[in-house]
C-alpha positions as CSV (number, residue, x, y, z in Angstrom):
1,M,94.5,89.5,76.9
2,A,97.4,90.2,74.7
3,P,100.1,87.5,74.3
4,G,103.1,88.0,76.6
5,A,106.7,88.3,75.4
6,L,107.3,84.6,76.2
7,D,104.0,83.2,74.8
8,G,104.5,79.6,73.7
9,L,107.5,78.9,76.0
10,L,107.1,75.9,78.2
11,V,108.8,76.0,81.6
12,A,109.1,72.9,83.8
13,D,109.4,74.2,87.4
14,F,111.1,71.6,89.6
15,S,112.1,74.3,92.1
16,R,110.7,75.3,95.5
17,V,110.7,77.9,98.2
18,L,111.8,81.3,96.8
19,A,114.6,81.9,94.3
20,G,113.4,79.3,91.7
21,P,109.7,80.0,92.1
22,L,110.4,83.7,91.7
23,C,112.3,83.0,88.5
24,T,109.5,80.9,87.1
25,Q,106.8,83.3,88.2
26,T,108.6,86.1,86.4
27,L,108.7,83.9,83.2
28,G,105.0,83.2,83.7
29,D,104.2,86.8,84.1
30,L,105.9,87.4,80.7
31,G,103.6,84.8,79.1
32,A,105.4,81.4,79.5
33,D,103.4,78.3,80.4
34,V,104.8,77.2,83.7
35,V,104.1,73.7,85.1
36,K,105.0,73.5,88.8
37,V,106.0,70.0,89.9
38,E,105.4,69.4,93.6
39,R,105.5,66.5,96.2
40,P,102.2,64.8,96.6
41,G,100.6,65.6,100.0
42,E,103.1,68.3,100.9
43,G,103.9,70.5,97.9
44,D,106.2,73.4,98.0
45,D,107.7,74.1,101.5
46,T,106.2,77.5,101.5
47,R,102.6,76.2,101.4
48,M,103.2,75.6,105.1
49,W,105.0,78.8,105.9
50,G,102.7,80.9,108.0
51,P,100.8,82.6,109.5
52,P,99.5,84.6,107.8
53,F,97.2,82.2,106.0
54,V,94.1,83.1,103.9
55,E,91.4,81.0,102.4
56,Q,93.7,80.1,99.4
57,G,96.6,79.1,101.6
58,S,99.9,80.6,102.8
59,T,100.5,84.2,101.8
60,Y,104.2,83.3,101.3
61,Y,103.4,80.6,98.7
62,L,100.7,82.8,97.1
63,G,103.2,85.6,96.5
64,L,105.5,83.4,94.4
65,N,103.4,81.1,92.4
66,R,100.9,82.8,90.1
67,N,100.7,82.0,86.4
68,K,101.5,78.3,87.0
69,R,99.8,75.0,86.8
70,S,100.5,72.4,89.5
71,I,101.1,68.7,89.1
72,A,101.9,66.4,92.1
73,L,104.6,63.9,91.2
74,E,106.5,61.5,93.4
75,L,109.9,61.5,91.7
76,T,111.0,58.2,93.5
77,D,108.0,56.5,91.9
78,A,108.9,55.0,88.5
79,T,105.6,56.0,86.9
80,D,105.7,59.6,88.2
81,A,109.4,59.8,87.4
82,A,108.7,58.9,83.8
83,L,106.1,61.7,83.6
84,A,108.5,64.1,85.1
85,R,111.1,63.2,82.6
86,R,108.6,63.6,79.7
87,L,107.7,67.0,81.0
88,A,111.4,68.0,81.2
89,E,112.0,66.7,77.7
90,R,109.2,68.7,76.3
91,A,110.1,71.9,78.2
92,D,112.0,74.8,76.7
93,V,113.3,75.7,80.2
94,P,113.5,73.2,83.1
95,V,114.3,75.0,86.4
96,E,115.4,73.0,89.4
97,S,116.8,73.8,92.9
98,F,117.6,70.4,94.3
99,R,120.9,69.8,96.1
100,P,123.6,69.3,93.5
101,G,123.6,65.7,92.1
102,T,120.0,64.9,93.1
103,I,118.4,65.9,89.8
104,D,120.9,63.8,87.9
105,R,120.1,60.7,89.9
106,L,116.4,61.3,89.1
107,G,117.3,61.1,85.4
108,I,116.3,64.6,84.5
109,G,119.6,66.4,84.7
110,Y,121.0,68.7,82.0
111,D,123.4,66.3,80.4
112,E,120.8,63.6,79.9
113,L,118.2,66.0,78.6
114,A,120.6,67.7,76.2
115,E,121.3,64.5,74.5
116,T,117.8,64.3,73.1
117,N,117.0,68.0,73.2
118,P,120.1,70.1,72.4
119,G,118.0,73.2,72.4
120,V,117.0,72.9,76.1
121,V,117.8,75.9,78.3
122,Y,118.3,74.3,81.7
123,C,118.5,76.4,84.9
124,S,120.0,75.0,88.1
125,I,119.8,77.1,91.3
126,S,121.9,76.0,94.2
127,A,123.0,77.4,97.6
128,F,126.8,77.4,97.2
129,G,127.5,76.0,93.8
130,S,127.9,72.4,92.6
131,G,131.2,71.6,94.3
132,E,131.4,68.5,96.5
133,Q,131.7,70.5,99.7
134,A,129.1,73.0,98.7
135,A,126.5,70.3,98.1
136,R,126.4,69.5,101.8
137,L,125.6,73.0,102.9
138,P,122.0,74.0,103.5
139,G,120.7,77.0,101.6
140,Y,118.5,79.3,103.5
141,D,118.4,83.1,103.0
142,L,119.3,83.8,106.6
143,L,122.4,81.7,106.4
144,L,123.4,83.3,103.2
145,Q,123.0,86.8,104.6
146,A,125.2,85.7,107.5
147,M,127.8,83.9,105.5
148,S,128.1,86.3,102.5
149,G,129.0,89.3,104.6
150,L,125.7,91.1,104.2
151,M,124.8,90.9,107.9
152,S,128.2,92.3,108.8
153,V,127.3,95.6,107.1
154,T,123.7,95.7,108.3
155,G,122.7,97.2,111.7
156,E,123.9,99.8,114.1
157,P,127.7,100.1,114.6
158,D,127.5,99.1,118.3
159,G,124.6,96.6,117.8
160,R,124.3,93.0,116.6
161,P,124.6,92.1,112.9
162,L,121.1,92.1,111.4
163,K,119.4,90.5,108.4
164,V,117.5,92.6,105.8
165,G,113.8,92.4,106.6
166,A,113.0,90.4,103.4
167,A,114.6,87.4,101.7
168,L,117.0,89.6,99.7
169,I,119.5,87.0,98.7
170,D,116.8,84.6,97.4
171,M,115.3,87.5,95.4
172,I,118.6,88.5,93.9
173,C,119.3,84.9,92.9
174,G,115.9,84.5,91.4
175,L,116.3,87.6,89.3
176,Y,119.8,86.6,88.2
177,A,118.4,83.2,87.2
178,T,115.7,84.9,85.2
179,T,118.3,87.0,83.4
180,G,120.4,83.9,82.7
181,V,117.5,82.1,81.2
182,L,116.5,85.0,79.0
183,A,120.1,85.4,77.8
184,A,120.3,81.7,77.0
185,L,117.1,81.8,75.1
186,Q,118.3,84.7,73.0
187,A,121.6,82.8,72.3
188,R,119.5,79.8,71.2
189,E,117.7,82.0,68.6
190,R,121.1,82.7,67.2
191,T,122.8,79.3,67.5
192,G,120.0,76.8,67.7
193,R,121.5,75.3,70.9
194,G,120.6,75.6,74.5
195,Q,122.8,75.5,77.5
196,H,123.1,75.0,81.2
197,V,122.5,78.1,83.3
198,E,123.8,77.8,86.9
199,V,123.2,80.4,89.6
200,S,124.0,80.1,93.3
201,L,122.7,82.0,96.3
202,M,126.3,82.7,97.4
203,D,127.4,84.1,94.0
204,S,124.3,86.2,94.0
205,A,124.9,87.4,97.6
206,L,128.4,88.5,96.7
207,A,127.2,90.3,93.6
208,G,124.5,91.9,95.8
209,L,127.1,93.5,98.0
210,L,127.8,95.9,95.1
211,N,129.9,98.9,96.3
212,Q,130.8,97.2,99.5
213,A,132.3,94.3,97.6
214,S,134.1,96.7,95.2
215,A,135.6,98.6,98.2
216,H,137.0,95.4,99.5
217,L,138.3,94.0,96.2
218,L,139.9,97.3,95.0
219,A,140.9,99.0,98.1
220,G,141.2,96.2,100.7
221,A,138.5,97.8,102.8
222,V,136.6,95.6,105.2
223,P,133.2,97.4,105.5
224,E,131.5,97.7,108.8
225,R,128.0,98.4,110.1
226,L,127.0,102.0,109.8
227,G,123.3,101.9,110.6
228,N,121.5,103.9,108.0
229,R,124.5,105.8,107.0
230,H,126.3,105.3,103.6
231,P,130.0,104.4,103.6
232,S,130.8,106.8,100.7
233,I,128.2,109.6,100.8
234,T,127.0,112.0,103.5
235,P,124.5,113.1,104.5
236,Y,122.8,110.0,103.1
237,E,120.9,108.6,106.1
238,T,117.9,109.0,108.4
239,F,117.4,111.8,110.8
240,R,115.1,112.2,113.8
241,A,112.5,114.9,113.6
242,S,110.2,116.0,116.5
243,D,107.9,113.0,115.9
244,G,110.0,110.4,114.2
245,D,112.6,109.6,111.6
246,F,112.8,110.5,107.9
247,A,115.3,109.9,105.2
248,V,117.6,112.3,103.4
249,A,119.8,111.5,100.4
250,V,122.4,114.1,99.5
251,G,124.2,112.8,96.4
252,N,126.3,115.8,95.4
253,D,127.6,119.2,96.6
254,A,124.8,121.1,94.8
255,I,122.2,119.2,96.7
256,F,124.1,119.8,100.0
257,A,123.9,123.6,99.3
258,R,120.2,123.4,98.8
259,L,119.9,121.4,102.1
260,C,121.8,124.1,104.0
261,A,119.5,126.8,102.6
262,A,116.4,124.8,103.5
263,I,117.4,124.5,107.1
264,E,118.4,128.2,107.1
265,R,122.1,127.5,107.6
266,P,123.5,128.5,104.2
267,E,126.9,129.2,105.6
268,L,127.5,125.4,106.1
269,S,127.9,124.9,102.4
270,S,131.0,127.1,102.4
271,D,132.4,125.7,105.6
272,E,135.7,124.0,104.7
273,R,134.6,121.0,106.8
274,F,131.6,120.4,104.5
275,T,132.4,121.9,101.1
276,T,133.0,118.5,99.4
277,N,131.7,115.1,100.0
278,A,135.2,113.9,101.0
279,A,135.3,116.7,103.6
280,R,131.9,115.9,104.9
281,L,132.8,112.2,105.3
282,E,135.8,113.2,107.4
283,H,133.6,115.4,109.6
284,R,130.5,113.2,109.5
285,E,129.9,113.3,113.2
286,E,130.0,117.1,113.4
287,L,127.8,117.5,110.5
288,G,125.3,114.9,111.8
289,A,125.1,116.7,115.1
290,I,124.3,120.0,113.4
291,L,121.6,118.4,111.2
292,E,120.0,116.5,114.0
293,G,119.8,119.8,115.9
294,A,118.2,121.5,113.0
295,F,115.7,118.8,112.3
296,H,114.6,118.1,115.9
297,G,112.2,121.1,116.1
298,E,109.7,120.1,113.3
299,P,107.7,117.0,112.4
300,A,109.1,114.6,109.8
301,A,106.3,115.3,107.3
302,E,107.1,119.0,107.5
303,W,110.8,118.4,106.8
304,V,110.0,116.0,103.9
305,Q,107.8,118.6,102.3
306,R,110.2,121.5,102.9
307,L,113.3,119.6,101.7
308,S,111.5,118.2,98.6
309,E,110.3,121.6,97.6
310,A,113.9,122.8,97.9
311,G,115.1,120.1,95.6
312,V,116.6,117.9,98.3
313,P,115.7,114.2,98.1
314,A,113.8,113.3,101.2
315,G,111.1,110.8,102.2
316,P,109.1,109.4,105.0
317,I,109.8,106.0,106.7
318,N,106.7,104.2,105.3
319,D,105.4,100.9,106.7
320,V,104.3,98.3,104.0
321,G,100.7,99.6,103.9
322,A,101.8,103.2,103.5
323,A,104.3,102.1,100.8
324,F,101.4,100.5,98.7
325,A,99.2,103.6,99.3
326,F,102.1,105.8,98.1
327,A,102.6,103.7,95.0
328,E,98.9,103.9,94.3
329,A,98.9,107.6,94.7
330,L,101.6,107.9,92.1
331,G,99.5,105.9,89.6
332,L,101.8,102.8,89.6
333,D,98.8,100.4,90.1
334,P,101.0,98.1,92.2
335,V,98.6,95.3,92.9
336,W,97.3,92.5,90.6
337,E,94.3,90.4,91.6
338,V,93.2,87.1,90.0
339,D,90.3,85.1,91.3
340,G,90.4,86.9,94.7
341,V,94.1,86.5,95.2
342,R,96.0,89.8,95.4
343,G,99.7,90.1,94.7
344,V,102.4,92.5,93.9
345,R,102.3,93.6,90.2
346,S,105.3,92.7,88.1
347,P,107.6,95.7,87.9
348,L,108.2,94.8,84.2
349,R,106.1,97.1,82.0
350,L,106.4,96.1,78.4
351,A,104.4,98.3,76.0
352,G,103.9,95.8,73.3
353,T,103.8,92.4,75.1
354,P,102.8,93.3,78.7
355,A,103.4,91.2,81.7
356,A,100.1,90.0,83.2
357,A,98.5,87.9,85.9
358,R,96.7,85.2,84.0
359,R,96.3,82.5,86.6
360,R,96.0,82.6,90.4
361,P,98.5,80.5,92.3
362,P,97.4,76.8,91.9
363,A,96.3,74.4,94.6
364,L,98.5,71.4,95.1
365,G,98.0,69.0,92.2
366,E,95.1,71.2,90.9
367,H,96.0,70.4,87.2
368,D,96.9,66.7,87.7
369,D,94.3,65.3,85.4
370,E,94.9,67.5,82.4
371,L,98.7,67.4,82.8
372,R,98.9,63.6,83.3
373,A,96.8,63.0,80.3
374,W,98.9,65.4,78.2
375,L,102.2,63.8,79.4
376,A,101.0,60.3,78.8
377,A,100.0,61.1,75.3
378,D,102.5,60.4,72.5
């Protein structure tokens, strides 16, 4: 197997649950040697999160921890704490997600490590930052979706606020953490010095609001729930056909004209209510009723095919199984398998130093003997 882009990089993973493990798994996919430090007897919280479980454990844990070795260390035990410190001192990139202040009390915080290893790139992931008040707040994705405003813009207008169906804030945070680590490593190449990379779930959640945040900051808007509609583009939503829903994304006036032709209503594109996106937004309800009436008579698959052939972006509402089948049909090869454990392939496709699944997710403490011997050696 060809070396990855980060071949030779040692990552000490003191994180747990999702954001940190996703960051370290991504680094591992890119070739880094990742050592996952876990609590004896319990391990990462996600080992217990299920069902579903398979022979190798919780599917939640298995989806976030490939390309790692596991060592079980009790950080309140002097002997194990000394091994943890030695691992952190040897690592290019320690990653931790303890409550602010905890890692410093354990003797493996950034300031202490940087004294002996000024090149260390140290990544801290927190829920709400490192302030005194923030340190007391629990950091779960559901709470962040609620407290960041994301749930306020998710759901039907007359319904309850809803969370996104995956741990989106954790994922965004993990990816920002990965970006920060890679940027700091590049800076180290230039300066010879590492630095402390800090990423919080709250910062990541606000950044993830994207155009909704920009609308508030620049125009004072307070976005509301619109269901599957877009606040700034229309028609950009789902519609009901005779047998179910499908999605249509009209991003400009030319596409709207093609949509009108495809539903055999070409006159709509010259109707002053609909000639521009701004006009369509003003008359969104009228346009929506017209389109719903047009789409109601044929199956969703028929409309997706007809619109796609007309150059109008449209797609089915796939379940997860259908989504993987679709990706496979496109030739994306979306699944990696290592030792019988299947996982989602890394979306990073590097031609010269490809990402790869080199190790299945480890059992708790699976590599204790080899890692303890290595850490105990001078």
